[in-house]
PDB file with one MODEL, atoms N, CA, C and O in Angstrom:
MODEL        1
ATOM      1  N   UNK A   1       0.805  -1.215   0.000  1.00  0.00           N
ATOM      2  CA  UNK A   1       0.000   0.000   0.000  1.00  0.00           C
ATOM      3  C   UNK A   1       0.846   1.276   0.000  1.00  0.00           C
ATOM      4  O   UNK A   1       0.520   2.212  -0.731  1.00  0.00           O
ATOM      5  N   UNK A   2       1.921   1.349   0.793  1.00  0.00           N
ATOM      6  CA  UNK A   2       2.726   2.573   0.782  1.00  0.00           C
ATOM      7  C   UNK A   2       3.282   2.902  -0.608  1.00  0.00           C
ATOM      8  O   UNK A   2       3.414   4.076  -0.955  1.00  0.00           O
ATOM      9  N   UNK A   3       3.607   1.881  -1.403  1.00  0.00           N
ATOM     10  CA  UNK A   3       4.130   2.151  -2.749  1.00  0.00           C
ATOM     11  C   UNK A   3       3.057   2.770  -3.632  1.00  0.00           C
ATOM     12  O   UNK A   3       3.365   3.590  -4.497  1.00  0.00           O
ATOM     13  N   UNK A   4       1.813   2.391  -3.425  1.00  0.00           N
ATOM     14  CA  UNK A   4       0.711   2.956  -4.200  1.00  0.00           C
ATOM     15  C   UNK A   4       0.344   4.343  -3.689  1.00  0.00           C
ATOM     16  O   UNK A   4       0.045   5.236  -4.481  1.00  0.00           O
ATOM     17  N   UNK A   5       0.364   4.527  -2.392  1.00  0.00           N
ATOM     18  CA  UNK A   5      -0.080   5.783  -1.788  1.00  0.00           C
ATOM     19  C   UNK A   5       0.776   6.964  -2.214  1.00  0.00           C
ATOM     20  O   UNK A   5       0.240   8.032  -2.507  1.00  0.00           O
ATOM     21  N   UNK A   6       2.081   6.801  -2.255  1.00  0.00           N
ATOM     22  CA  UNK A   6       2.980   7.915  -2.571  1.00  0.00           C
ATOM     23  C   UNK A   6       2.704   8.513  -3.957  1.00  0.00           C
ATOM     24  O   UNK A   6       2.568   9.731  -4.069  1.00  0.00           O
ATOM     25  N   UNK A   7       2.616   7.690  -5.022  1.00  0.00           N
ATOM     26  CA  UNK A   7       2.311   8.285  -6.337  1.00  0.00           C
ATOM     27  C   UNK A   7       0.942   8.961  -6.374  1.00  0.00           C
ATOM     28  O   UNK A   7       0.780   9.999  -7.016  1.00  0.00           O
ATOM     29  N   UNK A   8      -0.038   8.381  -5.693  1.00  0.00           N
ATOM     30  CA  UNK A   8      -1.365   8.998  -5.660  1.00  0.00           C
ATOM     31  C   UNK A   8      -1.313  10.349  -4.970  1.00  0.00           C
ATOM     32  O   UNK A   8      -1.938  11.306  -5.427  1.00  0.00           O
ATOM     33  N   UNK A   9      -0.579  10.434  -3.880  1.00  0.00           N
ATOM     34  CA  UNK A   9      -0.437  11.690  -3.153  1.00  0.00           C
ATOM     35  C   UNK A   9       0.249  12.735  -4.027  1.00  0.00           C
ATOM     36  O   UNK A   9      -0.122  13.909  -4.013  1.00  0.00           O
ATOM     37  N   UNK A  10       1.241  12.303  -4.780  1.00  0.00           N
ATOM     38  CA  UNK A  10       1.958  13.215  -5.676  1.00  0.00           C
ATOM     39  C   UNK A  10       1.020  13.759  -6.756  1.00  0.00           C
ATOM     40  O   UNK A  10       1.072  14.943  -7.088  1.00  0.00           O
ATOM     41  N   UNK A  11       0.164  12.893  -7.302  1.00  0.00           N
ATOM     42  CA  UNK A  11      -0.804  13.323  -8.324  1.00  0.00           C
ATOM     43  C   UNK A  11      -1.776  14.336  -7.739  1.00  0.00           C
ATOM     44  O   UNK A  11      -2.033  15.381  -8.335  1.00  0.00           O
ATOM     45  N   UNK A  12      -2.311  14.018  -6.571  1.00  0.00           N
ATOM     46  CA  UNK A  12      -3.289  14.902  -5.923  1.00  0.00           C
ATOM     47  C   UNK A  12      -2.668  16.254  -5.601  1.00  0.00           C
ATOM     48  O   UNK A  12      -3.314  17.289  -5.764  1.00  0.00           O
ATOM     49  N   UNK A  13      -1.443  16.251  -5.154  1.00  0.00           N
ATOM     50  CA  UNK A  13      -0.780  17.489  -4.758  1.00  0.00           C
ATOM     51  C   UNK A  13      -0.512  18.415  -5.943  1.00  0.00           C
ATOM     52  O   UNK A  13      -0.437  19.631  -5.767  1.00  0.00           O
ATOM     53  N   UNK A  14      -0.368  17.862  -7.139  1.00  0.00           N
ATOM     54  CA  UNK A  14       0.011  18.682  -8.286  1.00  0.00           C
ATOM     55  C   UNK A  14      -1.100  18.906  -9.311  1.00  0.00           C
ATOM     56  O   UNK A  14      -0.933  19.692 -10.244  1.00  0.00           O
ATOM     57  N   UNK A  15      -2.201  18.240  -9.148  1.00  0.00           N
ATOM     58  CA  UNK A  15      -3.275  18.365 -10.142  1.00  0.00           C
ATOM     59  C   UNK A  15      -4.202  19.532  -9.795  1.00  0.00           C
ATOM     60  O   UNK A  15      -4.517  19.744  -8.624  1.00  0.00           O
ATOM     61  N   UNK A  16      -4.637  20.281 -10.797  1.00  0.00           N
ATOM     62  CA  UNK A  16      -5.603  21.354 -10.559  1.00  0.00           C
ATOM     63  C   UNK A  16      -6.948  20.781 -10.094  1.00  0.00           C
ATOM     64  O   UNK A  16      -7.273  19.628 -10.374  1.00  0.00           O
ATOM     65  N   UNK A  17      -7.708  21.593  -9.393  1.00  0.00           N
ATOM     66  CA  UNK A  17      -8.984  21.156  -8.825  1.00  0.00           C
ATOM     67  C   UNK A  17      -9.916  20.578  -9.886  1.00  0.00           C
ATOM     68  O   UNK A  17     -10.536  19.540  -9.654  1.00  0.00           O
ATOM     69  N   UNK A  18     -10.026  21.209 -11.012  1.00  0.00           N
ATOM     70  CA  UNK A  18     -10.936  20.751 -12.075  1.00  0.00           C
ATOM     71  C   UNK A  18     -10.538  19.363 -12.578  1.00  0.00           C
ATOM     72  O   UNK A  18     -11.390  18.512 -12.833  1.00  0.00           O
ATOM     73  N   UNK A  19      -9.235  19.154 -12.713  1.00  0.00           N
ATOM     74  CA  UNK A  19      -8.737  17.857 -13.168  1.00  0.00           C
ATOM     75  C   UNK A  19      -9.038  16.779 -12.130  1.00  0.00           C
ATOM     76  O   UNK A  19      -9.440  15.670 -12.482  1.00  0.00           O
ATOM     77  N   UNK A  20      -8.845  17.101 -10.862  1.00  0.00           N
ATOM     78  CA  UNK A  20      -9.149  16.141  -9.797  1.00  0.00           C
ATOM     79  C   UNK A  20     -10.628  15.794  -9.773  1.00  0.00           C
ATOM     80  O   UNK A  20     -10.989  14.630  -9.598  1.00  0.00           O
ATOM     81  N   UNK A  21     -11.480  16.783  -9.945  1.00  0.00           N
ATOM     82  CA  UNK A  21     -12.922  16.537  -9.958  1.00  0.00           C
ATOM     83  C   UNK A  21     -13.281  15.600 -11.104  1.00  0.00           C
ATOM     84  O   UNK A  21     -14.122  14.715 -10.939  1.00  0.00           O
ATOM     85  N   UNK A  22     -12.662  15.781 -12.250  1.00  0.00           N
ATOM     86  CA  UNK A  22     -12.917  14.914 -13.396  1.00  0.00           C
ATOM     87  C   UNK A  22     -12.444  13.487 -13.122  1.00  0.00           C
ATOM     88  O   UNK A  22     -13.122  12.528 -13.492  1.00  0.00           O
ATOM     89  N   UNK A  23     -11.296  13.341 -12.482  1.00  0.00           N
ATOM     90  CA  UNK A  23     -10.776  12.015 -12.152  1.00  0.00           C
ATOM     91  C   UNK A  23     -11.694  11.309 -11.146  1.00  0.00           C
ATOM     92  O   UNK A  23     -11.961  10.116 -11.284  1.00  0.00           O
ATOM     93  N   UNK A  24     -12.166  12.029 -10.156  1.00  0.00           N
ATOM     94  CA  UNK A  24     -13.069  11.455  -9.164  1.00  0.00           C
ATOM     95  C   UNK A  24     -14.358  10.993  -9.829  1.00  0.00           C
ATOM     96  O   UNK A  24     -14.849   9.902  -9.540  1.00  0.00           O
ATOM     97  N   UNK A  25     -14.903  11.807 -10.709  1.00  0.00           N
ATOM     98  CA  UNK A  25     -16.134  11.429 -11.411  1.00  0.00           C
ATOM     99  C   UNK A  25     -15.911  10.179 -12.247  1.00  0.00           C
ATOM    100  O   UNK A  25     -16.756   9.285 -12.265  1.00  0.00           O
ATOM    101  N   UNK A  26     -14.785  10.111 -12.935  1.00  0.00           N
ATOM    102  CA  UNK A  26     -14.466   8.936 -13.744  1.00  0.00           C
ATOM    103  C   UNK A  26     -14.400   7.691 -12.875  1.00  0.00           C
ATOM    104  O   UNK A  26     -14.946   6.649 -13.240  1.00  0.00           O
ATOM    105  N   UNK A  27     -13.735   7.790 -11.727  1.00  0.00           N
ATOM    106  CA  UNK A  27     -13.596   6.639 -10.842  1.00  0.00           C
ATOM    107  C   UNK A  27     -14.938   6.202 -10.255  1.00  0.00           C
ATOM    108  O   UNK A  27     -15.174   5.008 -10.072  1.00  0.00           O
ATOM    109  N   UNK A  28     -15.806   7.149  -9.964  1.00  0.00           N
ATOM    110  CA  UNK A  28     -17.143   6.805  -9.458  1.00  0.00           C
ATOM    111  C   UNK A  28     -17.921   6.008 -10.496  1.00  0.00           C
ATOM    112  O   UNK A  28     -18.554   5.004 -10.170  1.00  0.00           O
ATOM    113  N   UNK A  29     -17.873   6.452 -11.738  1.00  0.00           N
ATOM    114  CA  UNK A  29     -18.583   5.745 -12.816  1.00  0.00           C
ATOM    115  C   UNK A  29     -17.954   4.367 -13.029  1.00  0.00           C
ATOM    116  O   UNK A  29     -18.662   3.375 -13.208  1.00  0.00           O
ATOM    117  N   UNK A  30     -16.630   4.313 -13.008  1.00  0.00           N
ATOM    118  CA  UNK A  30     -15.949   3.035 -13.181  1.00  0.00           C
ATOM    119  C   UNK A  30     -16.343   2.054 -12.078  1.00  0.00           C
ATOM    120  O   UNK A  30     -16.581   0.878 -12.353  1.00  0.00           O
ATOM    121  N   UNK A  31     -16.413   2.526 -10.838  1.00  0.00           N
ATOM    122  CA  UNK A  31     -16.826   1.671  -9.724  1.00  0.00           C
ATOM    123  C   UNK A  31     -18.246   1.167  -9.905  1.00  0.00           C
ATOM    124  O   UNK A  31     -18.527   0.000  -9.634  1.00  0.00           O
ATOM    125  N   UNK A  32     -19.137   2.026 -10.357  1.00  0.00           N
ATOM    126  CA  UNK A  32     -20.523   1.603 -10.601  1.00  0.00           C
ATOM    127  C   UNK A  32     -20.570   0.488 -11.642  1.00  0.00           C
ATOM    128  O   UNK A  32     -21.290  -0.497 -11.473  1.00  0.00           O
ATOM    129  N   UNK A  33     -19.814   0.643 -12.701  1.00  0.00           N
ATOM    130  CA  UNK A  33     -19.791  -0.361 -13.759  1.00  0.00           C
ATOM    131  C   UNK A  33     -19.239  -1.687 -13.229  1.00  0.00           C
ATOM    132  O   UNK A  33     -19.818  -2.747 -13.466  1.00  0.00           O
ATOM    133  N   UNK A  34     -18.128  -1.620 -12.517  1.00  0.00           N
ATOM    134  CA  UNK A  34     -17.524  -2.845 -11.991  1.00  0.00           C
ATOM    135  C   UNK A  34     -18.431  -3.524 -10.970  1.00  0.00           C
ATOM    136  O   UNK A  34     -18.546  -4.750 -10.967  1.00  0.00           O
ATOM    137  N   UNK A  35     -19.068  -2.755 -10.116  1.00  0.00           N
ATOM    138  CA  UNK A  35     -19.985  -3.341  -9.124  1.00  0.00           C
ATOM    139  C   UNK A  35     -21.187  -3.999  -9.788  1.00  0.00           C
ATOM    140  O   UNK A  35     -21.691  -5.012  -9.301  1.00  0.00           O
ATOM    141  N   UNK A  36     -21.644  -3.431 -10.889  1.00  0.00           N
ATOM    142  CA  UNK A  36     -22.802  -4.021 -11.582  1.00  0.00           C
ATOM    143  C   UNK A  36     -22.438  -5.341 -12.259  1.00  0.00           C
ATOM    144  O   UNK A  36     -23.319  -6.159 -12.520  1.00  0.00           O
ATOM    145  N   UNK A  37     -21.167  -5.557 -12.545  1.00  0.00           N
ATOM    146  CA  UNK A  37     -20.720  -6.782 -13.222  1.00  0.00           C
ATOM    147  C   UNK A  37     -20.393  -7.917 -12.264  1.00  0.00           C
ATOM    148  O   UNK A  37     -20.338  -9.073 -12.684  1.00  0.00           O
ATOM    149  N   UNK A  38     -20.175  -7.618 -10.996  1.00  0.00           N
ATOM    150  CA  UNK A  38     -19.806  -8.692 -10.065  1.00  0.00           C
ATOM    151  C   UNK A  38     -21.049  -9.466  -9.637  1.00  0.00           C
ATOM    152  O   UNK A  38     -22.153  -8.922  -9.617  1.00  0.00           O
ATOM    153  N   UNK A  39     -20.865 -10.716  -9.301  1.00  0.00           N
ATOM    154  CA  UNK A  39     -22.013 -11.517  -8.858  1.00  0.00           C
ATOM    155  C   UNK A  39     -22.539 -11.022  -7.509  1.00  0.00           C
ATOM    156  O   UNK A  39     -21.769 -10.591  -6.651  1.00  0.00           O
ATOM    157  N   UNK A  40     -23.853 -11.090  -7.338  1.00  0.00           N
ATOM    158  CA  UNK A  40     -24.467 -10.591  -6.101  1.00  0.00           C
ATOM    159  C   UNK A  40     -24.446 -11.619  -5.055  1.00  0.00           C
ATOM    160  O   UNK A  40     -24.920 -11.379  -3.945  1.00  0.00           O
TER     161      UNK A  40
ENDMDL
END
């Protein structure tokens, strides 16, 4: 986890707010799609 956390923190620290909002929205939609495909 620490190896993953550091690059993510670096991205968050340097990305403009609008870009971060777009990334968050993309990840939310991606999660919805993946959750709909998994068995219940």
